[in-house]
DRENDO-1510 file (C-alpha; in Angstrom, 1 decimal, always signed):
<recs>
REC; n; res; u; v; w
REC; 1; UNK; -13.8; -8.2; -24.6 .
REC; 2; UNK; -10.2; -6.8; -24.4 .
REC; 3; UNK; -8.2; -6.9; -21.1 .
REC; 4; UNK; -5.7; -4.7; -19.4 .
REC; 5; UNK; -3.2; -6.8; -17.7 .
REC; 6; UNK; -0.3; -6.0; -15.3 .
REC; 7; UNK; +2.7; -7.9; -16.8 .
REC; 8; UNK; +5.1; -9.8; -14.6 .
REC; 9; UNK; +8.6; -8.9; -14.3 .
REC; 10; UNK; +9.8; -11.7; -16.5 .
REC; 11; UNK; +7.9; -9.9; -19.5 .
REC; 12; UNK; +9.5; -6.7; -18.6 .
REC; 13; UNK; +13.0; -8.0; -18.6 .
REC; 14; UNK; +12.2; -9.9; -22.0 .
REC; 15; UNK; +10.8; -6.5; -23.6 .
REC; 16; UNK; +13.7; -4.5; -22.8 .
REC; 17; UNK; +16.4; -7.3; -23.6 .
REC; 18; UNK; +14.8; -7.3; -27.2 .
REC; 19; UNK; +14.7; -3.4; -27.4 .
REC; 20; UNK; +18.0; -2.5; -26.1 .
REC; 21; UNK; +19.8; -2.5; -29.3 .
REC; 22; UNK; +17.0; +0.0; -30.5 .
REC; 23; UNK; +17.8; +2.6; -27.9 .
REC; 24; UNK; +20.3; +4.6; -30.0 .
REC; 25; UNK; +17.6; +5.1; -32.8 .
REC; 26; UNK; +14.8; +5.9; -30.4 .
REC; 27; UNK; +13.8; +9.9; -30.7 .
REC; 28; UNK; +13.0; +10.9; -27.1 .
REC; 29; UNK; +9.5; +12.3; -26.8 .
REC; 30; UNK; +8.7; +15.9; -26.5 .
REC; 31; UNK; +7.1; +17.5; -23.6 .
REC; 32; UNK; +4.1; +18.4; -25.6 .
REC; 33; UNK; +3.9; +14.7; -26.6 .
REC; 34; UNK; +4.2; +13.6; -23.2 .
REC; 35; UNK; +1.6; +16.0; -22.0 .
REC; 36; UNK; -0.8; +14.9; -24.7 .
REC; 37; UNK; -0.4; +11.3; -23.4 .
REC; 38; UNK; -1.2; +12.6; -19.9 .
REC; 39; UNK; -4.2; +14.5; -21.3 .
REC; 40; UNK; -5.6; +11.5; -23.2 .
REC; 41; UNK; -5.4; +9.0; -20.2 .
REC; 42; UNK; -6.9; +11.4; -17.9 .
REC; 43; UNK; -9.5; +12.6; -20.3 .
REC; 44; UNK; -10.7; +8.8; -20.5 .
REC; 45; UNK; -10.0; +7.5; -17.3 .
REC; 46; UNK; -9.9; +9.9; -14.5 .
REC; 47; UNK; -12.3; +9.4; -11.7 .
REC; 48; UNK; -12.5; +13.0; -11.0 .
REC; 49; UNK; -12.6; +14.1; -14.5 .
REC; 50; UNK; -15.8; +15.9; -14.1 .
REC; 51; UNK; -14.0; +18.1; -11.6 .
REC; 52; UNK; -11.3; +19.4; -14.3 .
REC; 53; UNK; -12.9; +21.6; -16.7 .
REC; 54; UNK; -10.2; +21.1; -19.4 .
REC; 55; UNK; -10.8; +17.4; -19.3 .
REC; 56; UNK; -14.3; +18.0; -20.5 .
REC; 57; UNK; -14.8; +16.4; -24.1 .
REC; 58; UNK; -16.0; +19.8; -25.4 .
REC; 59; UNK; -13.6; +22.1; -23.7 .
REC; 60; UNK; -11.3; +22.4; -26.7 .
REC; 61; UNK; -13.0; +23.3; -30.3 .
REC; 62; UNK; -10.0; +21.5; -32.2 .
REC; 63; UNK; -6.9; +19.8; -31.7 .
REC; 64; UNK; -4.9; +23.0; -32.4 .
REC; 65; UNK; -6.5; +24.6; -29.2 .
REC; 66; UNK; -5.6; +21.5; -27.2 .
REC; 67; UNK; -2.0; +21.7; -28.6 .
REC; 68; UNK; -1.6; +25.2; -27.6 .
REC; 69; UNK; -2.9; +24.5; -24.1 .
REC; 70; UNK; -0.5; +21.6; -23.6 .
REC; 71; UNK; +2.6; +23.7; -25.1 .
REC; 72; UNK; +2.2; +26.1; -22.1 .
REC; 73; UNK; +3.7; +23.3; -19.7 .
REC; 74; UNK; +7.4; +23.3; -19.0 .
REC; 75; UNK; +7.3; +19.7; -18.1 .
REC; 76; UNK; +4.9; +16.8; -18.3 .
REC; 77; UNK; +4.8; +16.7; -14.6 .
REC; 78; UNK; +3.4; +20.3; -14.6 .
REC; 79; UNK; +0.7; +19.3; -17.2 .
REC; 80; UNK; -0.1; +16.2; -14.9 .
REC; 81; UNK; -0.6; +18.5; -11.9 .
REC; 82; UNK; -2.7; +21.0; -13.8 .
REC; 83; UNK; -5.0; +18.1; -15.2 .
REC; 84; UNK; -5.3; +16.5; -11.6 .
REC; 85; UNK; -8.3; +17.5; -9.4 .
REC; 86; UNK; -7.5; +19.2; -6.0 .
REC; 87; UNK; -9.5; +16.2; -4.5 .
REC; 88; UNK; -7.3; +13.6; -6.0 .
REC; 89; UNK; -4.5; +12.8; -3.3 .
REC; 90; UNK; -3.0; +9.6; -4.9 .
REC; 91; UNK; -2.7; +9.8; -8.7 .
REC; 92; UNK; +1.1; +9.4; -9.7 .
REC; 93; UNK; +3.1; +10.1; -12.9 .
REC; 94; UNK; +6.5; +8.2; -12.9 .
REC; 95; UNK; +9.2; +8.4; -15.7 .
REC; 96; UNK; +10.1; +4.9; -15.7 .
REC; 97; UNK; +7.4; +2.3; -15.7 .
REC; 98; UNK; +9.7; -0.6; -14.7 .
REC; 99; UNK; +9.9; +0.6; -11.1 .
REC; 100; UNK; +6.0; +0.5; -10.7 .
REC; 101; UNK; +5.8; -3.1; -12.6 .
REC; 102; UNK; +8.5; -4.3; -10.0 .
REC; 103; UNK; +6.7; -2.9; -7.1 .
REC; 104; UNK; +3.3; -4.7; -8.4 .
REC; 105; UNK; +5.4; -8.0; -8.3 .
REC; 106; UNK; +6.5; -7.3; -4.8 .
REC; 107; UNK; +10.1; -6.5; -6.0 .
REC; 108; UNK; +12.1; -3.9; -4.3 .
REC; 109; UNK; +15.7; -2.8; -3.8 .
REC; 110; UNK; +15.7; -2.7; -0.1 .
REC; 111; UNK; +17.3; -4.0; +3.0 .
REC; 112; UNK; +14.0; -5.3; +4.5 .
REC; 113; UNK; +14.3; -3.0; +7.5 .
REC; 114; UNK; +11.0; -1.1; +7.9 .
REC; 115; UNK; +11.3; +1.9; +10.1 .
REC; 116; UNK; +9.6; +5.3; +11.3 .
REC; 117; UNK; +11.7; +8.3; +12.4 .
REC; 118; UNK; +10.3; +10.2; +15.3 .
REC; 119; UNK; +11.4; +13.3; +17.0 .
REC; 120; UNK; +13.7; +13.1; +20.1 .
REC; 121; UNK; +11.6; +14.0; +23.1 .
REC; 122; UNK; +14.3; +16.6; +24.4 .
REC; 123; UNK; +15.6; +17.9; +21.0 .
REC; 124; UNK; +13.2; +19.0; +18.2 .
REC; 125; UNK; +16.0; +19.3; +15.8 .
REC; 126; UNK; +16.9; +15.4; +15.8 .
REC; 127; UNK; +15.1; +12.4; +15.0 .
REC; 128; UNK; +15.5; +8.7; +16.1 .
REC; 129; UNK; +14.7; +5.5; +14.3 .
REC; 130; UNK; +12.5; +2.7; +15.4 .
REC; 131; UNK; +12.4; -0.8; +13.7 .
REC; 132; UNK; +8.7; -1.5; +13.2 .
REC; 133; UNK; +9.3; -5.0; +11.5 .
REC; 134; UNK; +11.8; -6.8; +9.4 .
REC; 135; UNK; +11.2; -8.7; +6.2 .
REC; 136; UNK; +11.7; -12.4; +6.6 .
REC; 137; UNK; +15.3; -13.6; +5.4 .
REC; 138; UNK; +16.2; -10.2; +4.2 .
REC; 139; UNK; +19.6; -8.7; +4.7 .
REC; 140; UNK; +18.6; -6.8; +7.7 .
REC; 141; UNK; +17.1; -9.8; +9.2 .
REC; 142; UNK; +20.3; -11.8; +8.8 .
REC; 143; UNK; +22.1; -8.7; +10.5 .
REC; 144; UNK; +20.1; -9.2; +13.4 .
REC; 145; UNK; +17.7; -6.2; +13.2 .
REC; 146; UNK; +14.7; -6.8; +15.3 .
REC; 147; UNK; +11.3; -5.0; +15.8 .
REC; 148; UNK; +11.7; -2.4; +18.5 .
REC; 149; UNK; +15.3; -1.7; +18.0 .
REC; 150; UNK; +16.3; +2.0; +18.3 .
REC; 151; UNK; +19.1; +3.7; +16.4 .
REC; 152; UNK; +20.1; +7.5; +16.6 .
REC; 153; UNK; +22.9; +7.5; +14.1 .
REC; 154; UNK; +23.1; +6.6; +10.6 .
REC; 155; UNK; +27.0; +6.4; +9.3 .
REC; 156; UNK; +28.0; +8.2; +12.5 .
REC; 157; UNK; +25.6; +11.1; +11.7 .
REC; 158; UNK; +22.8; +12.3; +13.8 .
REC; 159; UNK; +19.5; +12.2; +12.2 .
REC; 160; UNK; +18.7; +15.9; +11.4 .
REC; 161; UNK; +18.1; +18.5; +8.9 .
REC; 162; UNK; +21.4; +20.0; +7.3 .
REC; 163; UNK; +20.4; +23.5; +8.5 .
REC; 164; UNK; +19.9; +22.1; +12.1 .
REC; 165; UNK; +16.4; +23.6; +12.2 .
REC; 166; UNK; +13.6; +21.8; +14.1 .
REC; 167; UNK; +12.1; +18.7; +12.2 .
REC; 168; UNK; +8.8; +19.3; +10.3 .
REC; 169; UNK; +6.7; +17.6; +7.6 .
REC; 170; UNK; +9.2; +19.0; +5.0 .
REC; 171; UNK; +12.4; +17.5; +6.5 .
REC; 172; UNK; +13.9; +15.0; +4.2 .
REC; 173; UNK; +15.9; +12.2; +5.4 .
REC; 174; UNK; +16.1; +10.3; +2.2 .
REC; 175; UNK; +20.0; +11.0; +2.0 .
REC; 176; UNK; +20.6; +8.9; +5.0 .
REC; 177; UNK; +19.0; +5.7; +3.7 .
REC; 178; UNK; +19.4; +6.0; -0.1 .
REC; 179; UNK; +22.9; +4.5; -0.3 .
REC; 180; UNK; +22.9; +0.7; -0.9 .
REC; 181; UNK; +24.7; +0.2; +2.3 .
REC; 182; UNK; +24.8; +2.2; +5.6 .
REC; 183; UNK; +25.6; +1.7; +9.2 .
REC; 184; UNK; +23.2; +2.3; +12.1 .
REC; 185; UNK; +24.1; +2.9; +15.8 .
REC; 186; UNK; +21.7; +1.4; +18.1 .
REC; 187; UNK; +20.6; +3.1; +21.3 .
REC; 188; UNK; +18.3; +2.5; +24.3 .
REC; 189; UNK; +15.8; +5.0; +25.8 .
REC; 190; UNK; +16.4; +5.7; +29.5 .
REC; 191; UNK; +13.2; +7.3; +30.1 .
REC; 192; UNK; +14.2; +10.9; +29.1 .
REC; 193; UNK; +17.1; +10.7; +26.6 .
REC; 194; UNK; +19.0; +7.9; +24.3 .
REC; 195; UNK; +22.1; +6.2; +25.3 .
REC; 196; UNK; +24.1; +4.6; +22.6 .
REC; 197; UNK; +24.7; +0.7; +23.0 .
REC; 198; UNK; +28.2; +0.6; +21.1 .
REC; 199; UNK; +26.4; -1.8; +18.7 .
REC; 200; UNK; +26.8; -1.0; +15.0 .
REC; 201; UNK; +25.0; -2.7; +12.4 .
REC; 202; UNK; +25.6; -2.7; +8.6 .
REC; 203; UNK; +22.5; -2.4; +6.4 .
REC; 204; UNK; +22.7; -3.7; +2.9 .
REC; 205; UNK; +20.2; -3.4; +0.1 .
REC; 206; UNK; +19.5; -5.9; -2.6 .
REC; 207; UNK; +16.8; -6.7; -4.9 .
REC; 208; UNK; +14.1; -8.3; -2.5 .
REC; 209; UNK; +11.1; -10.2; -3.5 .
REC; 210; UNK; +8.8; -9.2; -0.3 .
REC; 211; UNK; +6.3; -12.0; +0.6 .
REC; 212; UNK; +3.6; -9.9; +2.3 .
REC; 213; UNK; +2.5; -12.8; +4.6 .
REC; 214; UNK; +4.8; -11.9; +7.3 .
REC; 215; UNK; +4.0; -13.5; +10.6 .
REC; 216; UNK; +1.3; -16.3; +11.0 .
REC; 217; UNK; +0.8; -17.7; +14.6 .
REC; 218; UNK; -1.9; -19.4; +16.5 .
REC; 219; UNK; -2.2; -18.5; +20.2 .
REC; 220; UNK; -3.9; -20.7; +22.8 .
REC; 221; UNK; -5.3; -18.5; +25.4 .
REC; 222; UNK; -8.0; -19.3; +27.9 .
REC; 223; UNK; -9.3; -22.2; +26.0 .
REC; 224; UNK; -9.3; -20.3; +22.9 .
REC; 225; UNK; -7.4; -21.0; +19.5 .
REC; 226; UNK; -6.7; -17.5; +18.2 .
REC; 227; UNK; -5.3; -16.9; +14.6 .
REC; 228; UNK; -3.0; -14.0; +13.9 .
REC; 229; UNK; -1.8; -12.7; +10.6 .
REC; 230; UNK; +0.6; -9.6; +10.1 .
REC; 231; UNK; +0.1; -8.8; +6.3 .
REC; 232; UNK; +1.9; -6.0; +4.8 .
REC; 233; UNK; +0.7; -5.7; +1.3 .
REC; 234; UNK; -1.9; -7.0; -1.2 .
REC; 235; UNK; +0.5; -8.7; -3.6 .
REC; 236; UNK; -1.5; -11.1; -5.7 .
REC; 237; UNK; +1.7; -13.0; -6.6 .
REC; 238; UNK; +1.4; -14.3; -3.1 .
REC; 239; UNK; -2.1; -15.1; -2.7 .
REC; 240; UNK; -1.2; -19.0; -2.7 .
REC; 241; UNK; +1.0; -18.1; +0.5 .
REC; 242; UNK; -2.1; -16.2; +2.0 .
REC; 243; UNK; -4.4; -19.0; +1.3 .
REC; 244; UNK; -1.7; -21.5; +2.9 .
REC; 245; UNK; -1.8; -19.3; +6.0 .
REC; 246; UNK; -5.6; -19.8; +6.3 .
REC; 247; UNK; -5.0; -23.7; +5.7 .
REC; 248; UNK; -3.0; -23.4; +8.9 .
REC; 249; UNK; -5.9; -21.7; +10.7 .
REC; 250; UNK; -8.2; -24.3; +9.4 .
REC; 251; UNK; -6.2; -27.0; +10.7 .
REC; 252; UNK; -5.8; -25.4; +14.0 .
REC; 253; UNK; -9.5; -24.8; +14.5 .
REC; 254; UNK; -9.0; -21.2; +15.3 .
REC; 255; UNK; -12.2; -19.6; +17.0 .
REC; 256; UNK; -11.0; -15.9; +16.3 .
REC; 257; UNK; -8.9; -14.1; +14.0 .
REC; 258; UNK; -6.7; -11.0; +14.6 .
REC; 259; UNK; -5.7; -9.6; +11.1 .
REC; 260; UNK; -2.8; -7.2; +11.5 .
REC; 261; UNK; -3.2; -4.3; +9.0 .
REC; 262; UNK; -1.2; -1.7; +10.8 .
REC; 263; UNK; +1.5; -1.1; +8.1 .
REC; 264; UNK; -0.4; -2.4; +5.3 .
REC; 265; UNK; -0.7; +0.5; +2.6 .
REC; 266; UNK; -2.8; -1.5; +0.0 .
REC; 267; UNK; -2.3; -3.1; -3.2 .
REC; 268; UNK; -4.5; -5.5; -5.2 .
REC; 269; UNK; -8.1; -5.2; -5.1 .
REC; 270; UNK; -8.4; -8.9; -6.2 .
REC; 271; UNK; -6.4; -10.0; -3.3 .
REC; 272; UNK; -8.6; -8.0; -0.9 .
REC; 273; UNK; -11.3; -9.9; -2.4 .
REC; 274; UNK; -9.9; -13.2; -1.9 .
REC; 275; UNK; -8.6; -12.5; +1.6 .
REC; 276; UNK; -12.3; -11.3; +2.5 .
REC; 277; UNK; -13.4; -14.7; +1.1 .
REC; 278; UNK; -10.8; -16.5; +3.2 .
REC; 279; UNK; -12.2; -14.9; +6.5 .
REC; 280; UNK; -15.7; -15.7; +5.6 .
REC; 281; UNK; -16.7; -18.2; +3.1 .
REC; 282; UNK; -20.5; -18.2; +3.9 .
REC; 283; UNK; -21.4; -15.4; +1.4 .
REC; 284; UNK; -20.4; -16.8; -1.9 .
REC; 285; UNK; -21.9; -14.9; -4.7 .
REC; 286; UNK; -22.9; -11.9; -2.7 .
REC; 287; UNK; -21.6; -8.5; -3.3 .
REC; 288; UNK; -18.1; -7.5; -1.9 .
REC; 289; UNK; -17.8; -4.2; -3.5 .
REC; 290; UNK; -18.9; -2.6; -6.7 .
REC; 291; UNK; -16.0; -0.6; -8.7 .
REC; 292; UNK; -17.6; +2.7; -10.4 .
REC; 293; UNK; -15.9; +5.0; -12.7 .
REC; 294; UNK; -16.2; +8.4; -14.2 .
REC; 295; UNK; -19.5; +9.4; -15.8 .
REC; 296; UNK; -18.1; +8.6; -19.3 .
REC; 297; UNK; -17.1; +5.2; -18.3 .
REC; 298; UNK; -20.3; +4.2; -16.2 .
REC; 299; UNK; -22.3; +2.0; -16.6 .
REC; 300; UNK; -20.4; +0.3; -19.2 .
REC; 301; UNK; -17.3; -0.5; -17.0 .
REC; 302; UNK; -19.2; -0.6; -13.7 .
REC; 303; UNK; -18.1; -4.0; -12.3 .
REC; 304; UNK; -19.1; -5.9; -9.1 .
REC; 305; UNK; -16.9; -8.1; -7.2 .
REC; 306; UNK; -18.5; -10.9; -5.3 .
REC; 307; UNK; -17.3; -13.2; -2.4 .
REC; 308; UNK; -15.9; -16.5; -4.0 .
REC; 309; UNK; -14.5; -19.9; -3.3 .
REC; 310; UNK; -11.6; -19.8; -5.6 .
REC; 311; UNK; -8.4; -17.6; -5.8 .
REC; 312; UNK; -8.3; -15.0; -8.5 .
REC; 313; UNK; -6.3; -14.9; -11.7 .
REC; 314; UNK; -2.8; -16.1; -11.7 .
REC; 315; UNK; -3.5; -18.7; -9.1 .
REC; 316; UNK; -4.9; -21.5; -11.1 .
REC; 317; UNK; -8.4; -21.0; -9.4 .
REC; 318; UNK; -7.3; -22.8; -6.2 .
REC; 319; UNK; -9.9; -23.5; -3.7 .
REC; 320; UNK; -9.9; -20.8; -0.9 .
REC; 321; UNK; -9.2; -22.0; +2.5 .
REC; 322; UNK; -12.2; -20.1; +4.3 .
REC; 323; UNK; -12.9; -19.9; +7.9 .
REC; 324; UNK; -16.6; -19.0; +7.9 .
REC; 325; UNK; -16.0; -16.4; +10.8 .
REC; 326; UNK; -18.9; -14.2; +12.0 .
REC; 327; UNK; -16.3; -11.8; +13.6 .
REC; 328; UNK; -12.9; -10.5; +13.1 .
REC; 329; UNK; -10.5; -8.2; +14.7 .
REC; 330; UNK; -8.4; -5.9; +12.5 .
REC; 331; UNK; -5.5; -3.9; +13.8 .
REC; 332; UNK; -5.1; -0.5; +12.2 .
REC; 333; UNK; -3.0; +2.7; +12.2 .
REC; 334; UNK; -2.7; +6.0; +10.1 .
REC; 335; UNK; -0.5; +3.8; +7.6 .
REC; 336; UNK; -3.6; +1.4; +6.9 .
REC; 337; UNK; -4.9; +2.4; +3.4 .
REC; 338; UNK; -6.5; +1.3; +0.3 .
REC; 339; UNK; -7.0; -2.1; -0.1 .
REC; 340; UNK; -6.6; -2.7; +3.6 .
REC; 341; UNK; -9.6; -0.4; +4.0 .
REC; 342; UNK; -11.6; -2.3; +1.7 .
REC; 343; UNK; -11.5; -5.3; +4.0 .
REC; 344; UNK; -13.1; -3.1; +6.6 .
REC; 345; UNK; -15.6; -1.7; +4.0 .
REC; 346; UNK; -16.4; -4.9; +2.0 .
REC; 347; UNK; -17.1; -7.1; +5.3 .
REC; 348; UNK; -18.9; -4.7; +7.4 .
REC; 349; UNK; -22.2; -5.5; +6.0 .
REC; 350; UNK; -21.8; -9.1; +6.8 .
REC; 351; UNK; -19.8; -9.7; +9.9 .
REC; 352; UNK; -18.7; -8.1; +13.1 .
REC; 353; UNK; -15.5; -6.0; +12.7 .
REC; 354; UNK; -13.6; -4.9; +15.9 .
REC; 355; UNK; -11.1; -2.3; +14.8 .
REC; 356; UNK; -8.3; -1.7; +17.4 .
REC; 357; UNK; -5.5; +0.8; +16.9 .
REC; 358; UNK; -5.8; +4.5; +15.5 .
REC; 359; UNK; -7.6; +5.9; +12.6 .
REC; 360; UNK; -6.9; +4.6; +8.9 .
REC; 361; UNK; -6.3; +6.8; +5.9 .
REC; 362; UNK; -9.3; +7.2; +4.1 .
REC; 363; UNK; -8.6; +5.8; +0.6 .
REC; 364; UNK; -11.4; +4.3; -1.3 .
REC; 365; UNK; -10.2; +4.7; -4.8 .
REC; 366; UNK; -8.6; +2.5; -7.1 .
REC; 367; UNK; -6.1; +2.7; -10.0 .
REC; 368; UNK; -4.6; +0.9; -12.9 .
REC; 369; UNK; -1.4; +1.7; -15.0 .
REC; 370; UNK; -1.8; +3.8; -18.2 .
REC; 371; UNK; +0.8; +3.5; -20.6 .
REC; 372; UNK; +1.4; +6.0; -23.8 .
REC; 373; UNK; -0.9; +3.7; -26.0 .
REC; 374; UNK; -4.3; +4.0; -27.5 .
REC; 375; UNK; -7.5; +4.3; -25.6 .
REC; 376; UNK; -9.0; +2.4; -24.2 .
REC; 377; UNK; -6.5; +0.1; -23.0 .
REC; 378; UNK; -3.6; +2.1; -22.8 .
REC; 379; UNK; -1.6; -1.1; -22.9 .
REC; 380; UNK; +2.1; -2.0; -22.3 .
REC; 381; UNK; +2.2; -3.9; -25.6 .
REC; 382; UNK; +1.5; -0.9; -27.5 .
REC; 383; UNK; +3.2; +1.7; -25.7 .
REC; 384; UNK; +5.1; +4.4; -27.2 .
REC; 385; UNK; +8.8; +3.2; -27.6 .
REC; 386; UNK; +10.2; +6.8; -27.3 .
REC; 387; UNK; +9.8; +7.3; -23.4 .
REC; 388; UNK; +9.0; +5.0; -20.5 .
REC; 389; UNK; +6.5; +7.5; -18.7 .
REC; 390; UNK; +3.4; +5.9; -17.0 .
REC; 391; UNK; +0.4; +7.0; -14.9 .
REC; 392; UNK; -1.2; +5.5; -12.1 .
REC; 393; UNK; -4.4; +7.6; -12.0 .
REC; 394; UNK; -7.6; +7.3; -9.8 .
REC; 395; UNK; -9.9; +5.6; -12.0 .
REC; 396; UNK; -12.6; +4.1; -10.0 .
REC; 397; UNK; -14.2; +4.3; -6.5 .
REC; 398; UNK; -15.2; +1.2; -4.4 .
REC; 399; UNK; -18.8; +1.1; -2.8 .
REC; 400; UNK; -19.7; -1.8; -0.4 .
REC; 401; UNK; -23.0; -3.6; -0.4 .
REC; 402; UNK; -24.5; -1.0; +1.8 .
REC; 403; UNK; -23.6; +1.8; -0.5 .
REC; 404; UNK; -20.8; +3.1; +1.6 .
REC; 405; UNK; -18.2; +5.1; -0.2 .
REC; 406; UNK; -16.3; +8.4; +0.0 .
REC; 407; UNK; -14.7; +7.6; +3.3 .
REC; 408; UNK; -12.2; +10.3; +3.1 .
REC; 409; UNK; -11.7; +10.7; +6.8 .
REC; 410; UNK; -10.9; +6.7; +7.2 .
REC; 411; UNK; -12.3; +4.2; +9.7 .
REC; 412; UNK; -12.2; +5.0; +13.3 .
REC; 413; UNK; -11.2; +2.4; +15.6 .
REC; 414; UNK; -13.6; +0.8; +18.1 .
REC; 415; UNK; -11.0; +0.5; +20.5 .
REC; 416; UNK; -8.4; +3.3; +20.3 .
REC; 417; UNK; -4.5; +2.4; +21.0 .
REC; 418; UNK; -1.7; +4.3; +19.6 .
REC; 419; UNK; +1.8; +2.6; +19.1 .
REC; 420; UNK; +4.4; +3.6; +21.7 .
REC; 421; UNK; +8.0; +3.1; +21.0 .
REC; 422; UNK; +8.8; +2.5; +24.8 .
REC; 423; UNK; +6.3; -0.4; +24.6 .
REC; 424; UNK; +6.4; -2.0; +21.1 .
REC; 425; UNK; +6.2; -5.6; +22.0 .
REC; 426; UNK; +6.9; -8.3; +19.2 .
REC; 427; UNK; +4.3; -8.9; +16.5 .
REC; 428; UNK; +1.9; -11.9; +17.0 .
REC; 429; UNK; +2.9; -12.4; +20.6 .
REC; 430; UNK; +1.4; -11.6; +23.8 .
REC; 431; UNK; +2.4; -8.5; +25.2 .
REC; 432; UNK; +2.1; -6.6; +22.1 .
REC; 433; UNK; -0.5; -3.8; +22.9 .
REC; 434; UNK; -2.9; -4.0; +19.9 .
REC; 435; UNK; -3.0; -7.8; +19.9 .
REC; 436; UNK; -3.4; -7.9; +23.9 .
REC; 437; UNK; -6.3; -5.7; +23.4 .
REC; 438; UNK; -8.1; -8.1; +21.0 .
REC; 439; UNK; -7.3; -11.1; +23.3 .
REC; 440; UNK; -8.7; -9.3; +26.2 .
REC; 441; UNK; -12.1; -8.7; +24.2 .
REC; 442; UNK; -12.1; -12.4; +23.2 .
REC; 443; UNK; -11.8; -13.4; +26.9 .
REC; 444; UNK; -13.6; -11.0; +28.7 .
REC; 445; UNK; -15.8; -8.9; +26.2 .
REC; 446; UNK; -15.6; -5.2; +25.7 .
REC; 447; UNK; -14.2; -3.2; +28.8 .
REC; 448; UNK; -13.5; +0.2; +30.0 .
REC; 449; UNK; -9.8; -0.6; +30.0 .
REC; 450; UNK; -7.4; +2.5; +29.2 .
REC; 451; UNK; -4.9; +2.7; +26.6 .
REC; 452; UNK; -2.3; +4.9; +25.3 .
REC; 453; UNK; -3.9; +7.1; +22.6 .
REC; 454; UNK; -1.2; +9.5; +21.9 .
REC; 455; UNK; +0.1; +9.2; +18.2 .
REC; 456; UNK; +3.8; +9.9; +18.0 .
REC; 457; UNK; +4.1; +11.6; +14.4 .
REC; 458; UNK; +6.4; +9.8; +12.1 .
REC; 459; UNK; +8.5; +12.0; +9.6 .
REC; 460; UNK; +9.9; +9.2; +7.5 .
REC; 461; UNK; +8.2; +5.8; +6.9 .
REC; 462; UNK; +10.2; +3.0; +4.9 .
REC; 463; UNK; +6.9; +2.2; +2.7 .
REC; 464; UNK; +6.5; +5.8; +1.7 .
REC; 465; UNK; +9.4; +5.3; -0.5 .
REC; 466; UNK; +7.5; +2.5; -2.3 .
REC; 467; UNK; +6.1; +4.1; -5.5 .
REC; 468; UNK; +2.7; +2.1; -5.0 .
REC; 469; UNK; +2.3; +3.2; -1.2 .
REC; 470; UNK; -1.4; +3.7; -0.4 .
REC; 471; UNK; -2.4; +2.5; -3.7 .
REC; 472; UNK; -5.4; +0.2; -4.5 .
REC; 473; UNK; -4.7; -1.5; -7.7 .
REC; 474; UNK; -7.1; -3.2; -10.3 .
REC; 475; UNK; -5.3; -6.4; -11.5 .
REC; 476; UNK; -7.6; -7.0; -14.5 .
REC; 477; UNK; -10.2; -4.7; -16.3 .
REC; 478; UNK; -12.7; -5.7; -18.9 .
REC; 479; UNK; -13.2; -3.0; -21.5 .
REC; 480; UNK; -16.2; -3.0; -23.9 .
</recs>
């Protein structure tokens, strides 16, 4: 049995330190060679292979025909686009695999300030920033940035398109936030417009190791001990921290759990499996989800993940701190995707889920890294040294114990509440609208309470700059 394993950063650093002296002798890969790598990887593993005629095993009569086909592309990116099925919204190709490997390990160059940009109420050509949360102990946190903080200027410049045209989905704001250091000017909203406060905050970026276990709290309300967890990404390097949070919940004897996934775009499938086992614990050995592949790879590689009592790979098999709950509250938004949705899907056949917030993205497919190496493994250890391109294609889809899959439209909340920048509240504290709605159900049962349901479109999100945004990752795959 062979394994595809995602290597930690330390191995990345060792690999490059050993190979830096060879850089002068490496022959850069040609476009055709790169395109051939893309073809081989997608032909073997693409989930939607059957929807791309050129990927059929018998499409080309010989290697010469395939070479001629691949030679038509001006770039490897063009080849990748041509060989990706229209239904595939999430497969990616990158020219340097170190960024993806770092992201998988929770390592990013960032300030720790997670923001959205919204259009100003009275000026469609300008945007303002709202801070959604701040990574603990990050430069932004040290600088005093807090959730709900508003800013209207970056380095003294208004947030608008260079042409002054109304903001739309194609407007780029990357230039404002790409520098290693920049200054934001904070403001307050007076009900119709924004007033500068005179406060300016310097935002610096460093290489951050981001622990996704952001906020853990236990609220004592009306005789109930309510656990709250704001979790920002499924990063298996921090599964022990996640397990520690559930040890706190166990010790507090919580009666209910509010799992806040509103800004969680996904990550490790194995971590989603572990988290679901922490929430429950009474379903050991029963199906969490089944991973299905394309028609060539099924049933050989089909794999069923079950609820378990021990953490997965890389965590020494530590015992999971499970709560044995029969109900969980999950907070969601249009940024909740992938492995986050796997929690909703995987738990649904077993316990009551009360979803609060807005509709999720609708991503049920998973991926793993493919390097330019021989099939079936496409391993990093065997990668072509002449380039650093890597693919993260959709290779599997998740199917829950009831057969649910293909939820392209996402999950619809039981209680619809849209975030409102004028009433953000603090995560994990009473007064935050989504958490308050969960507490209301716990204390009073379902009600006909009216909530804000108007979604304020965001035109820039910090996490969208992460190469793994809205990805669901297989940490390890058995290949026969």
